[in-house]
N, C-alpha and C positions, 0 to 999 in steps of 0.2 A: 549222269550220262552226257549232259550237254558240255560239261567241262572237258571230259575225255574227248568229245568230238572236236571241240575247239582246239585242244592240244594237238590232235591229229592234223587239223588244218594248218596250224602254225608250223608243225614239223615238215609240211610240204615246202616251206620256205627256209626253215632252220633245222637241219638234221639234229637228232638227239645228241650227237657227239660235239655239236657246236657250242661255243661258250658265249654267253650274252655280253661278256667283256669285249668281244670282237665285233659286236653289232652296233652300228651307229644309230643315233636317234633318227636320222633320215631313213635308214633301212626299216626301222621299227614302224615309222609313220607310213611308209609304202606298204608294208605288210598289213597294217591296220586298215588302210584305205581299201586294199584289195579284198580283205575279208569282209569288211562292212558293205562292200558293193557286190558281193557274191550271193546269188540267189540260194536260199535254203529250203529244203523240202519241208522242214518243221515249221517254216513260216509261210507255207502255201506258195512257195517259189518266189516270194518277195525277198528283197535284200534286207538286212538289218537296218540299213539307212532309211529305206522306204517305210519300214514299220515304225521307226522312231519319228520320222517326219509326220506320219499319221497321228501318233500320240500327241505330238506338239500341236498339230492342227486342232485336234479335239479339245485339248487343254486350253488353248487360246480362245476357242469358241465358247467355252463354258463360262 
């Protein structure tokens, strides 16, 4: 289910008819940044970046 949701989020930036051959690395990085900084209901309205930062903080403290 998460994969389908992520695909839907990506499709907001790249329609299904678009070809990845026409997308630059810079565009992909911009989409990646936007999605990683977008709050998610499944993460308690935290962003994926915030959640990962929390994991790193816990791992470094251990």
